[in-house]
C-alpha positions in Angstrom: -24.1 -14.9 20.7 -23.1 -14.7 24.4 -22.4 -18.4 24.6 -20.2 -18.3 21.5 -18.1 -15.6 23.2 -17.8 -17.7 26.3 -16.7 -20.7 24.3 -14.1 -18.6 22.4 -12.6 -17.3 25.6 -12.5 -20.8 27.1 -10.7 -22.2 24.0 -8.2 -19.3 24.0 -7.4 -19.6 27.7 -7.2 -23.3 28.1 -5.8 -24.4 24.7 -4.2 -21.7 22.5 -2.8 -19.5 25.3 -1.5 -22.6 27.1 0.1 -23.9 24.0 1.6 -20.6 23.1 3.1 -20.3 26.6 4.5 -23.8 26.5 6.1 -23.1 23.1 7.6 -19.8 24.3 9.0 -21.6 27.4 10.6 -24.4 25.4 12.1 -22.1 22.8 13.4 -19.8 25.6 14.9 -22.6 27.6 16.6 -24.1 24.6 18.1 -20.8 23.6 19.3 -20.0 27.1 20.9 -23.4 27.7 22.7 -23.1 24.4 23.9 -19.5 25.3 25.4 -20.8 28.6 28.2 -22.4 26.6 29.4 -18.9 25.8 28.9 -17.2 29.2 32.6 -17.2 29.9 33.1 -15.0 26.8 30.4 -12.5 27.6 31.8 -8.9 27.5 28.5 -6.9 27.8 25.1 -7.7 29.2 23.7 -6.9 25.7 25.4 -10.2 24.5 22.9 -12.2 26.6 19.9 -10.0 26.2 16.9 -12.3 25.4 13.2 -12.2 26.0 11.0 -15.1 27.0 8.4 -13.8 29.4 10.1 -10.5 30.5 9.1 -7.3 28.9 12.3 -7.0 27.0 15.6 -8.9 27.3 15.8 -9.3 31.0 15.3 -13.1 30.9 18.6 -13.8 29.2 20.5 -11.3 31.3 19.2 -12.6 34.6 20.0 -16.2 33.7 23.6 -15.1 33.0 23.9 -13.3 36.3 22.3 -16.2 38.3 24.5 -18.7 36.5 27.7 -16.8 37.2 26.8 -16.5 40.9 25.9 -20.2 41.0 22.3 -19.6 42.1 20.1 -22.4 40.9 16.8 -21.7 42.7 16.7 -18.0 43.4 14.5 -16.5 46.0 13.0 -13.3 44.5 10.9 -10.3 45.2 9.4 -8.4 42.2 7.5 -5.2 42.7 5.5 -4.0 39.6 4.5 -7.0 37.5 1.2 -6.2 36.0 -0.8 -9.5 35.5 2.5 -11.5 35.4 2.2 -12.3 31.7 5.4 -10.2 31.2 7.7 -9.9 34.2 11.3 -10.3 35.1 10.8 -13.3 37.3 8.1 -15.1 35.3 10.5 -17.4 33.3 12.5 -18.0 36.5 9.3 -19.1 38.3 8.3 -21.5 35.5 11.7 -22.9 35.1 13.1 -23.2 38.6 10.1 -23.7 40.9 11.5 -21.3 43.4 10.2 -19.2 46.3 9.2 -15.7 45.5 6.9 -12.8 46.1 5.3 -10.5 43.5 3.5 -7.2 44.4 1.3 -4.9 42.3 -1.8 -2.8 42.8 -3.9 -3.7 39.7 -7.5 -4.7 40.2 -8.1 -8.4 40.7 -4.4 -8.9 40.9 -4.3 -12.5 42.2 -7.0 -13.7 39.9 -5.2 -12.2 36.9 -1.9 -13.7 37.9 -3.4 -17.2 38.3 -4.7 -17.1 34.8 -1.2 -16.7 33.4 0.8 -19.3 35.4 0.5 -22.7 37.0 0.7 -21.6 40.6 1.5 -25.1 41.9 4.9 -25.0 40.2 6.5 -23.0 43.0 5.9 -21.1 46.3 4.7 -17.8 45.0 3.3 -15.2 47.4 0.9 -12.7 45.6 0.4 -9.3 47.3 -1.9 -6.6 46.1 -0.4 -3.4 47.4 0.4 0.1 46.1 4.1 0.3 47.2 5.3 3.7 48.5 7.8 5.1 51.0 5.3 4.6 53.9 4.6 0.9 53.4 7.8 -0.5 51.9 9.2 -1.1 55.4 6.3 -3.5 56.0 7.7 -5.6 53.2 11.3 -5.2 54.4 10.4 -6.3 58.0 8.7 -9.4 56.7 11.6 -11.9 57.0 9.8 -14.6 55.0 9.7 -12.2 52.0 12.8 -10.0 52.3 15.5 -12.1 54.1 18.2 -13.8 52.0 17.0 -12.4 48.7 18.8 -13.6 45.6 16.9 -11.3 43.1 15.1 -8.0 43.6 13.2 -6.2 40.8 11.5 -2.8 41.0 9.4 -1.2 38.3 6.6 1.0 39.5 6.8 3.8 36.9 7.1 6.5 39.5 8.7 7.1 42.8 11.2 4.2 42.4 14.1 6.2 43.7 12.4 7.1 47.0 11.2 3.5 47.6 14.7 2.2 46.8 16.2 4.7 49.1 14.3 3.1 52.0 15.9 -0.3 51.5 18.8 -1.4 53.7 22.3 -2.0 52.3 23.0 -5.3 50.5 19.3 -6.1 50.3 19.8 -8.7 47.6 22.5 -10.5 45.6 21.1 -9.2 42.2 18.9 -6.1 41.5 17.2 -5.1 38.3 15.9 -1.6 38.5 14.0 0.7 36.0 15.3 4.1 35.2 14.1 6.8 32.8 16.5 7.2 29.8 14.8 10.5 28.8 16.6 12.1 31.8 20.0 11.4 30.1 23.3 10.6 31.8 24.5 13.9 33.1 22.1 14.8 36.0 21.1 12.9 39.2 17.3 13.6 39.2 14.0 11.9 40.2 10.4 12.8 40.2 9.3 14.1 43.6 8.1 11.6 46.2 4.4 12.0 45.6 1.9 9.7 47.2 -0.1 7.7 44.6 2.1 9.0 41.8 0.7 8.3 38.4 2.8 9.1 35.3 -0.2 9.7 33.1 -1.6 12.3 35.6 1.8 13.9 36.3 2.1 14.8 32.6 -0.2 13.8 29.8 2.7 12.5 27.7 3.5 9.7 30.3 7.2 10.6 29.8 8.0 12.1 33.2 8.5 9.3 35.8 11.2 7.5 37.7 14.8 8.6 38.0 17.9 9.1 35.9 20.5 6.4 35.5 23.1 8.5 37.3 20.8 8.9 40.3 20.2 5.2 40.3 23.9 4.2 40.1 24.8 6.7 42.8 22.1 5.4 45.2 23.0 1.7 44.5 26.7 2.4 45.2 25.6 3.7 48.6 23.7 0.4 49.1 26.9 -1.5 48.4 26.1 -2.7 44.8 28.1 -2.2 41.6 26.6 -1.5 38.2 27.0 -4.1 35.4 25.0 -2.5 32.5 21.5 -2.2 31.0 19.3 -4.1 28.7 19.2 -3.4 24.9 16.0 -1.5 25.4 17.8 0.9 27.7 15.3 1.1 30.6 16.5 -1.4 33.1 19.8 -1.4 34.9 21.5 -4.4 36.6 23.4 -4.5 39.8 25.3 -7.1 41.9 26.1 -6.9 45.6 29.7 -6.0 46.5 29.9 -9.3 48.4 30.4 -10.9 44.9 33.5 -9.2 43.6 33.3 -8.1 40.0 37.0 -9.2 39.5 36.0 -12.7 40.6 32.6 -13.2 39.0 32.5 -10.8 36.0 36.1 -10.1 35.2 35.4 -10.1 31.4 32.4 -7.8 31.7 32.9 -4.2 30.7 30.4 -1.3 31.2 30.3 0.9 28.2 30.3 4.7 28.2 27.4 5.7 30.4 25.9 7.7 27.5 25.3 4.5 25.6 23.0 3.2 28.3 20.5 6.0 27.8 20.3 5.8 24.0 16.7 4.5 24.0 14.7 4.6 20.8 11.3 3.5 22.0 8.5 6.0 21.4 5.6 5.7 23.9 4.7 9.4 24.3 1.1 10.6 24.2 -0.5 13.9 23.1 -3.0 15.8 25.4 -5.8 13.6 24.0 -4.1 10.4 25.0 -3.1 9.4 21.5 0.4 8.0 20.8 2.5 10.7 19.0 5.8 8.9 18.8 8.2 11.7 19.9 11.9 11.0 19.4 15.2 12.3 20.6 15.3 15.6 22.4 11.6 16.3 21.7 10.8 13.9 24.5 12.5 16.0 27.1 11.3 19.3 25.5 7.7 18.0 25.9 8.0 17.7 29.7 10.3 20.8 30.2 7.8 22.4 32.7 7.5 19.3 34.9 9.2 19.4 38.2 12.0 17.0 39.3 14.2 16.8 42.4 17.8 17.8 41.7 19.5 15.2 44.0 22.8 17.1 44.0 21.2 19.8 46.2 17.9 18.2 47.0 16.0 21.1 45.4 12.8 20.9 43.3 13.2 22.5 39.9 11.6 22.5 36.5 13.3 20.4 33.9 13.9 23.6 31.9 16.0 24.9 34.8 18.0 21.8 35.3 18.8 21.2 31.7 19.2 24.9 30.8 16.5 25.0 28.2 16.3 28.8 28.5 19.9 29.3 27.4 
């Protein structure tokens, strides 16, 4: 019985999984090459939203941005990739054979990554580290990793705002950054800067993490970036360095009413027992109303119920 299981795992890993990945890659590459014919007519990032190996539609958006900036072989840094089966730079690595660095804190990180890619295809540095505000400077100061970045991606489901705040101005040409759409588009808020933050431990629902889109846009403007839009899933925002003028490179691109960028419909909430309970709309924010956030307008820690006037 044990030997049959081993054989099944072997067949899946070396035949079916490899075949599936090659098929996804070929379909994805064909679609994106075809889409490039229409890049000059793109008016919203949602027009080019397309998933190959990214979690949602980031693959298509990133190809559009890189193409418009004439970056053929991007140097990248992605923090928060899981086992790299779904990541913002996975398709780029497979397609472009670039230099890049990926960082995550999962167990057996390097081993798991190597199971999902052909490492020889590019120069990929794999670092197992739980990124926080104390150690992000170690990454920044490593010139082999951080200098002349074309693409930066951050998705750590927690203290993203505080890590981002530690980065220098113009740290990359392109940045894709996660935000929490549940926090809406009115307030500039973030979870507190807690060491070893875990969204499941902070609240059983897993809904209270990260920062609001307004907090993110405000911070990135201070870093000399401009906002271009979000993915269709409404959880990742895209920015370009001011060194690449919007009027020159993205003159046809319009950013919608900011409220449209937080209209996310995915339902990943959990009940106290850890079961999915699929909360929707305002019920998500109501569920976490007693969680504490930092109101970045005055740098005060407040409960969500206070910031959003739940008691009125």
